[in-house]
Every structure is written in structure tokens, then in C-alpha cells.
C-alpha positions in Angstrom: 76.7 -5.0 -103.8 77.1 -8.7 -104.6 74.2 -11.1 -104.9 75.4 -12.9 -101.7 75.4 -9.6 -99.6 72.0 -8.7 -101.0 70.6 -12.0 -99.8 72.1 -11.5 -96.4 70.7 -8.0 -96.1 67.2 -9.2 -97.2 67.4 -12.1 -94.6 68.3 -9.6 -91.9 65.3 -7.4 -92.8 63.0 -10.5 -92.8 64.4 -11.5 -89.4 63.8 -8.0 -88.0 60.2 -8.0 -89.3 59.6 -11.4 -87.7 61.0 -10.1 -84.3 58.9 -7.0 -84.6 55.8 -9.1 -85.4 56.5 -11.4 -82.3 57.0 -8.4 -80.1 53.7 -6.9 -81.3 51.9 -10.2 -80.8 53.2 -10.4 -77.2 52.1 -6.8 -76.5 48.7 -7.6 -78.0 48.4 -10.7 -75.7 49.3 -8.5 -72.7 46.8 -5.8 -73.6 44.1 -8.4 -74.2 44.7 -9.9 -70.8 44.6 -6.5 -69.2 41.4 -5.6 -71.1 39.7 -8.8 -70.0 40.7 -8.2 -66.4 39.4 -4.6 -66.5 36.2 -5.7 -68.2 35.6 -8.4 -65.5 36.2 -5.9 -62.7 33.9 -3.4 -64.4 31.2 -6.0 -64.7 31.6 -7.0 -61.0 31.4 -3.4 -59.9 28.4 -2.8 -62.2 26.5 -5.7 -60.6 27.3 -4.4 -57.1 26.0 -0.9 -58.0 22.9 -2.3 -59.7 22.0 -4.3 -56.5 22.2 -1.2 -54.3 18.8 0.5 -53.6 18.5 3.3 -56.1 18.0 6.0 -53.4 21.5 5.4 -52.2 23.2 5.7 -55.7 24.2 9.3 -56.7 22.7 10.5 -60.0 26.1 10.8 -61.6 26.8 7.1 -61.0 23.3 6.1 -61.9 23.6 7.5 -65.4 26.7 5.5 -66.0 25.0 2.2 -64.9 22.7 2.1 -67.9 24.4 -0.9 -69.5 24.1 -4.6 -69.8 24.5 -6.8 -66.7 24.8 -10.6 -66.8 22.9 -12.8 -64.3 23.5 -16.6 -64.3 20.3 -17.8 -62.7 17.1 -15.9 -63.3 13.6 -17.2 -63.5 11.5 -15.5 -66.2 7.7 -15.5 -66.3 6.0 -14.6 -69.6 2.2 -14.1 -69.1 -0.1 -13.7 -72.1 -3.6 -12.4 -71.5 -6.2 -12.7 -74.1 -9.9 -11.8 -74.3 -12.4 -14.4 -75.3 -13.7 -12.0 -77.9 -12.4 -8.8 -79.4 -12.6 -6.0 -76.8 -13.9 -3.6 -79.4 -16.8 -5.9 -80.2 -18.0 -6.5 -76.6 -20.9 -4.8 -75.1 -18.9 -2.3 -73.0 -15.4 -2.1 -74.1 -14.5 0.7 -71.7 -15.3 -1.5 -68.7 -13.2 -4.3 -70.2 -10.2 -2.0 -70.7 -10.6 -0.6 -67.2 -10.7 -4.2 -65.8 -7.5 -5.1 -67.8 -5.8 -2.1 -66.2 -6.9 -3.3 -62.8 -5.5 -6.7 -63.5 -2.2 -5.4 -64.6 -1.9 -3.2 -61.5 -2.7 -6.2 -59.3 -0.1 -8.3 -61.1 2.4 -5.6 -60.3 1.5 -5.9 -56.7 1.8 -9.7 -56.7 5.2 -9.4 -58.4 6.4 -7.0 -55.7 5.1 -9.3 -53.0 7.4 -12.1 -54.3 10.4 -9.8 -55.0 10.1 -10.0 -58.8 11.2 -7.4 -61.2 8.5 -6.3 -63.7 10.5 -5.9 -66.9 7.9 -5.2 -69.6 4.1 -4.8 -69.9 3.0 -4.3 -73.5 -0.6 -4.8 -74.5 -1.7 -8.2 -73.3 1.7 -9.5 -72.3 3.3 -9.3 -68.8 7.0 -10.1 -68.3 8.7 -10.3 -65.0 11.8 -12.1 -63.5 13.0 -13.3 -60.1 16.7 -13.1 -59.3 17.5 -9.6 -60.5 18.9 -7.2 -59.4 19.5 -9.2 -56.1 20.6 -12.7 -56.8 18.8 -15.4 -54.7 18.4 -19.1 -54.8 14.7 -19.1 -54.2 13.7 -17.2 -57.3 12.2 -20.2 -59.2 9.9 -20.9 -56.2 9.0 -17.2 -56.0 8.0 -17.0 -59.6 5.8 -20.1 -59.6 4.0 -18.9 -56.4 3.4 -15.5 -58.1 2.1 -17.3 -61.2 -0.4 -19.4 -59.2 -1.6 -16.3 -57.4 -2.0 -14.3 -60.7 -3.9 -17.2 -62.3 -6.2 -17.5 -59.3 -6.8 -13.7 -59.3 -7.7 -13.6 -63.0 -10.2 -16.4 -62.6 -12.1 -14.3 -60.0 -12.4 -10.9 -61.8 -15.9 -10.0 -62.7 -16.2 -9.1 -66.4 -17.9 -11.7 -68.6 -18.8 -12.0 -72.3 -21.6 -14.2 -73.5 -21.8 -15.9 -70.1 -18.1 -16.8 -70.1 -15.1 -15.5 -68.3 -13.8 -12.8 -70.5 -10.1 -13.1 -69.8 -7.8 -16.1 -70.5 -4.2 -16.4 -69.9 -1.2 -18.6 -70.6 1.9 -18.6 -68.5 5.4 -19.8 -69.4 8.3 -20.0 -67.0 12.0 -20.8 -67.6 15.2 -20.5 -65.5 18.6 -19.6 -67.0 21.0 -16.8 -67.7 19.8 -13.3 -68.9 21.4 -10.0 -69.8 19.7 -7.1 -68.1 19.9 -3.4 -69.0 19.3 -1.0 -66.1 17.9 2.4 -66.7 16.2 5.2 -64.9 17.0 7.7 -62.1 14.2 7.8 -59.5 13.2 4.2 -60.2 15.6 1.7 -61.7 13.9 -0.6 -64.3 15.4 -3.5 -66.2 15.1 -4.7 -69.7 16.0 -8.4 -70.0 17.2 -10.3 -73.1 18.5 -13.7 -74.0 17.4 -17.3 -74.7 15.8 -17.6 -71.3 13.4 -14.8 -72.1 12.6 -16.3 -75.6 12.1 -19.7 -74.2 9.7 -18.4 -71.5 7.6 -16.8 -74.3 7.6 -20.1 -76.3 6.6 -22.1 -73.3 3.7 -19.6 -72.7 2.5 -20.0 -76.3 2.5 -23.8 -75.9 0.5 -23.7 -72.6 -3.2 -24.6 -72.3 -5.6 -21.8 -71.5 -5.4 -20.7 -67.8 -2.5 -23.1 -67.2 1.1 -22.6 -66.1 3.9 -24.4 -67.9 7.5 -24.5 -66.7 10.7 -25.7 -68.4 12.5 -28.8 -67.1 15.1 -26.5 -65.7 12.6 -24.7 -63.5 10.8 -28.0 -62.7 13.9 -29.5 -61.2 14.2 -26.5 -58.8 10.6 -26.5 -57.7 9.3 -30.1 -57.9 9.8 -30.5 -54.1 6.9 -28.1 -53.5 4.5 -28.3 -56.3 2.2 -30.9 -58.0 3.4 -31.2 -61.6 2.6 -33.1 -64.8 4.8 -33.7 -67.8 3.1 -32.0 -70.8 5.3 -32.3 -73.8 8.3 -30.7 -75.5 8.9 -27.6 -77.6 11.7 -27.1 -80.2 14.3 -24.6 -79.1 17.9 -24.0 -80.3 19.4 -27.3 -81.5 17.2 -29.5 -79.2 13.8 -30.1 -77.6 12.9 -28.5 -74.3 10.7 -30.6 -71.9 7.8 -28.8 -70.2 5.8 -29.5 -67.1 2.5 -28.1 -66.0 2.2 -26.7 -62.5 -1.0 -27.9 -61.0 -0.9 -26.6 -57.4 1.1 -26.6 -54.2 1.5 -30.1 -52.6 -1.1 -30.6 -49.9 1.5 -30.6 -47.1 2.4 -27.1 -48.1 -1.0 -25.7 -48.9 -2.9 -23.2 -46.7 -6.1 -24.4 -48.3 -5.8 -28.2 -49.0 -8.6 -28.1 -51.6 -7.1 -25.3 -53.7 -3.3 -25.3 -53.3 -2.5 -21.8 -54.5 -1.3 -20.3 -51.2 1.5 -21.6 -48.9 1.1 -22.6 -45.3 3.5 -22.2 -42.3 5.2 -25.6 -43.0 6.0 -24.4 -46.5 7.5 -21.2 -45.0 9.9 -23.3 -42.9 11.0 -25.4 -45.9 11.4 -22.2 -48.0 13.5 -20.6 -45.2 15.8 -23.6 -45.1 16.5 -23.2 -48.9 16.8 -19.4 -48.5 19.3 -20.0 -45.7 22.0 -20.3 -48.5 21.5 -16.7 -49.4 21.5 -15.5 -45.8 24.7 -17.5 -45.1 26.4 -15.9 -48.1 25.5 -12.4 -46.8 26.7 -13.1 -43.2 29.9 -14.8 -44.4 30.6 -11.9 -46.6 30.2 -9.6 -43.7 32.6 -11.6 -41.6 35.2 -11.7 -44.4 35.0 -7.9 -44.6 34.7 -6.9 -41.0 36.5 -9.5 -38.8 39.9 -8.6 -37.5 42.7 -10.4 -39.4 44.2 -11.9 -36.3 41.2 -14.1 -35.5 42.9 -17.3 -36.7 40.3 -19.5 -35.0 37.0 -17.4 -34.8 36.8 -16.8 -38.5 34.5 -17.8 -41.4 35.9 -21.3 -41.4 34.8 -21.9 -37.8 31.4 -20.4 -38.6 30.9 -22.7 -41.5 32.1 -25.6 -39.4 29.6 -25.0 -36.7 26.7 -24.5 -39.2 27.6 -27.9 -40.7 27.9 -29.6 -37.3 24.6 -28.4 -35.9 23.0 -29.9 -38.9 24.7 -33.2 -38.5 24.1 -33.4 -34.7 20.5 -32.0 -35.2 19.7 -34.9 -37.6 21.2 -37.3 -35.2 19.0 -35.9 -32.4 15.9 -36.0 -34.7 15.0 -32.3 -34.5 12.2 -30.8 -36.5 12.8 -28.8 -39.7 11.9 -25.5 -37.9 14.3 -26.4 -35.0 17.0 -27.2 -37.5 16.5 -23.8 -39.2 16.9 -22.0 -35.9 20.0 -24.0 -34.9 21.7 -23.3 -38.3 20.8 -19.6 -38.1 22.1 -19.4 -34.5 25.3 -21.1 -35.6 25.7 -18.6 -38.5 25.4 -15.7 -36.1 27.1 -17.1 -33.0 30.4 -15.4 -33.6 29.3 -12.3 -35.6 29.8 -10.3 -32.4 33.5 -10.5 -33.0 33.1 -7.7 -35.6 32.3 -5.5 -32.6 34.8 -7.0 -30.1 35.9 -10.2 -28.5 34.5 -9.4 -25.0 30.8 -10.2 -24.8 30.8 -11.2 -28.5 27.9 -13.5 -27.9 25.7 -10.6 -26.8 26.8 -8.5 -29.7 26.0 -11.4 -32.0 22.4 -11.4 -30.7 22.1 -7.7 -31.5 23.3 -8.2 -35.0 20.8 -11.1 -35.4 18.0 -8.9 -34.1 18.8 -6.3 -36.7 19.2 -8.6 -39.8 16.8 -11.5 -39.3 13.4 -9.6 -39.5 14.4 -8.7 -43.1 14.6 -12.4 -43.8 11.0 -13.0 -42.5 12.0 -14.6 -39.2 9.3 -14.2 -36.6 10.0 -12.4 -33.3 9.5 -15.7 -31.5 12.1 -17.4 -33.7 14.6 -14.6 -33.2 14.3 -14.9 -29.5 15.0 -18.6 -29.6 18.0 -18.0 -31.9 19.4 -15.4 -29.5 19.1 -17.9 -26.6 21.0 -20.4 -28.6 23.8 -17.9 -29.4 24.1 -17.0 -25.7 24.4 -20.7 -24.9 27.8 -20.8 -26.6 29.3 -18.6 -23.8 32.0 -20.5 -21.9 31.8 -22.5 -19.7 28.9 -24.3 -21.4 25.8 -24.7 -19.4 23.0 -25.8 -21.8 19.4 -25.7 -20.5 17.6 -27.8 -23.1 18.2 -30.2 -26.0 18.8 -27.4 -28.6 21.3 -25.6 -26.4 23.1 -28.9 -25.9 23.3 -29.4 -29.7 24.6 -25.8 -30.1 27.3 -26.3 -27.4 28.5 -29.6 -28.8 28.7 -28.2 -32.4 30.7 -25.2 -31.2 33.3 -27.5 -29.6 33.2 -30.4 -32.0 36.9 -30.0 -32.9 37.8 -31.3 -29.4 37.2 -34.9 -30.6 38.4 -34.6 -34.2 41.7 -35.6 -35.8 42.5 -32.0 -36.6 42.4 -30.9 -33.0 46.1 -30.0 -32.7 46.2 -27.6 -35.6 42.9 -26.0 -34.6 44.1 -25.7 -31.0 47.3 -24.0 -32.3 45.2 -21.5 -34.3 43.3 -20.7 -31.1 46.6 -20.2 -29.3 47.9 -17.8 -32.0 44.7 -15.9 -31.7 44.9 -15.5 -28.0 48.5 -14.4 -28.3 47.4 -11.7 -30.8 44.8 -10.6 -28.2 47.5 -10.1 -25.6 47.9 -13.5 -23.9 51.4 -14.3 -22.6 51.0 -18.1 -22.3 53.8 -20.2 -23.7 52.8 -23.2 -25.8 53.4 -25.8 -23.1 51.2 -23.9 -20.6 48.6 -23.6 -23.3 48.7 -27.3 -24.0 48.4 -28.1 -20.3 45.3 -25.9 -20.1 43.9 -27.8 -23.1 44.5 -31.1 -21.3 42.7 -29.8 -18.2 39.8 -28.5 -20.3 39.4 -31.7 -22.3 39.6 -33.9 -19.1 36.6 -32.0 -17.6 34.6 -31.5 -20.8 31.7 -33.7 -21.6 29.6 -33.7 -24.8 26.0 -33.2 -24.0 24.2 -35.0 -26.8 24.2 -38.7 -27.4 25.1 -38.1 -31.1 28.3 -36.1 -30.3 29.2 -38.3 -27.4 29.0 -41.5 -29.5 31.1 -40.1 -32.3 33.6 -37.7 -30.6 34.2 -38.8 -27.0 36.8 -41.5 -28.0 38.6 -39.0 -30.2 38.8 -36.6 -27.3 40.6 -39.1 -25.1 43.1 -39.6 -27.9 43.7 -35.8 -28.1 44.5 -35.8 -24.4 47.3 -38.4 -25.0 48.6 -36.4 -27.9 48.9 -33.2 -25.9 50.6 -35.0 -23.0 53.1 -36.4 -25.4 53.8 -33.0 -26.8 54.3 -31.5 -23.4 56.6 -34.4 -22.4 58.7 -34.0 -25.5 59.2 -30.3 -24.9 60.2 -30.9 -21.2 62.8 -33.5 -22.3 
């Protein structure tokens, strides 16, 4: 074999190796993408399983769910209890230990009251978290309320040493992501790890005796409700972390104005308005899963639209915070009855509201008002009071908006899917008749939308005339 032919043969082998390498690289990329997709789906399913009450999860599945779950927004409280003197050196150490056990039991009760997950209790430390396994937007508020109640309780337990209160505590709270490992069969427990846990511990160590310190991240989420004071910084990874001391609830939100540890009814309304985000997510998810696919108009987009519009019109009509909450809740539920059927969907919506809302701490009186508002959306509109007028206007706000024609067409397509035999011109004429007779009931809606409604009548008439020609 000549030198030239040997060089060609070697070049061919090199080229073949390069092609094989490129093919393997491409296969590796595809396998990596597939693995990432499977891993993401696995984590999604694990989070769903972890959020299901343990009694509904089969043992075989429960064993497989002992793994790490990631949560993006969790509020961690690290509480450190110390005795003024050594327990073994006090006059009656058995009484002191019994009292510490009683304190820990009571702290568990407080944590359960505020829907917190107790993650670890070792010696004098107590670790719990809000936002696991069920994600919620109110967990920073829940944890701070629990901290205030725990601190108040500890200041009133009886054991003393040398004339002083025997127990002292320091509380640190931080909000951020955590990794949680679920374990257990009869009762699921969680072990949480990550920088959020470590920072909560550091913040507790920096707190004054019998004081509650929170990070700047938690502070931003709770400052609307609590009296706070900047109290310095602590070094954490690559930066300094600002801390604030929680003094008490603001007086407007306090059941007892002098103390400020327990919330009043006005706080509950403000809290429910913030919690509405979680309720809305639950109901919209239900609608996405259960609404028939041919509901082109009465779908989640329409529900979101009506929720937004009752808020806008409600502000314009100067309603109270509680009334705004009831209006937004009624708007959220007003078309949920379509998951049962289109006929009498308003009534079915009230039944769904009666089933779900008690779990979100709505009172029976509030639920009755919400159901009345849902029924007020039944056509033809005939509102009896200011709030029903707001509800009716929000439900038909599209009549005066620039997107009227496409929205009207979606409603037409929906009616066709439900069996209507109207042609488009007949439908448009019916819309002209409806618009001509319709009147917005609130000054806010009338001022903003009435002119637009007249414009839509002209647009419809032009469409009908164009088809006739």
C-alpha cells in the first residue's frame, strides 16, 4: 500500500470516528432532554401526591413518595427555647421538664391552628413551616401570627426560677425555597433543608430574648399587617441579610388594641382578600378540568374577566373591603354551575359555593350573600341592590368594549354547539335588540361603557347590511 493510499485510509477512519462521535453526541442530547422531561413530570406528580391527604394515598404509593420535593415559597420559623438557669440545677427539675413538654405540645396545637407543618423538635428547638405540603400565598402571615401567639403563651406559663420567668425564647423567620422530604405511612411528616432553613436559624440566634425577628423577604410580605422595626443585618452567603423585629399587629387589625397579638374581624377580611388568590387558583383549575370544551364563551377567561370587572366597578362604587371580597367570590363561582349543566347553572353554582366556601372560613352569612349575587346574574338581569347591580354590570361588561364582536361570535359558537340553529345574521340582529334595550345599572359602568355599547350597535347593523347586500 502506498503512502498516499495509507493517508486516505487514515483520513476515512478519522472522518468515520468524527461522524460516530457527532451521532453519539446527538443521541446524548436527545436522551438528556427526555430525562429532563421525565424528571420534571416526576417532580410534578410527586408534589401532587404529597399534597393529597395521607388517608387517601395507598400504602404502596406512599412508600414511593419518600423523596425530596421542591417548594418555591415557604416560610420557616426557627424557635429556640432556653432556660434562665440549668434545668438540672433548679429546685424541681422534673416540674420544669414537664412544663417544657406542655409548652411543646401547645406549640404543636398553635402550628396546626395556622396550618403549619411541624418539621423538627429537638431539645430546645422547634422548627415549623408554612406553605408545605399545600402551597398558599398567606403562609408568611400565618407563621408570624403563630410566632406572636407562641411568644405570648410562653410569657404566661407558670414555672419560675429565682423570681424570674424560667423560659426564654428567640424566634427567627425567613421566606424562600426549601427542599422537603416526605416520610411516614399513617402520618406524613416532612424534613426540610436549604438556605431558607439555615437563615431562619441564624436570624433566631441574632434575635433578642423573647423577640421575633424576620428577614427582609418575610417583612415585605407581612408589613401591611404588623408593626415592625429594622434591627440590623446578619451575614449570609455572599451578602448581608436585613432583619426586622415584629412588634405586634397594627391596631386596626388587633382584637385587643393594647396587646396586638390576636387578629380581629377586619384583619380576617384583609387576610381573605389576600387568600382569594389561592381560592381563585383552585376554582379556575376545577373549571379547566371539568368544563365542557365547547363552552367558547363561558370558560375560565370569562370568569377571570368578571372577577376583574367586579373589582374595578366595586372600587368605582366605593364598596367596603368585605363587600369587595363577596363580589369577587361571587364572580369566581358565578359560572361554576356549567360543570353540572348549562340549564340552571346559576343554581348549581350556588351549590358548589356552599360546599367549598366553608373550608375557606367564609361565614354562613357571607355565603348566603354570595349565593344571592350569583343568582342575580340570571338573565334577564333584575338587580335588587347596589351589589347585585355591580354583579350584573360586570357579567355583561363586554357589551360596551371594543372586543364585543369577537366575544359575541364566541357566544354564538357556543350556542351552536348547544343545539341552536340560528344563522349569524339572525344572531347579530338579536344582539342589536338586546343592546338597544340593555342599560348598565351602576354609574361607573354607565359612564365608561354606555358610549361603547352604542358603537357596537352600529357595527352590528353594518355587518347585517353587508351580508344582505
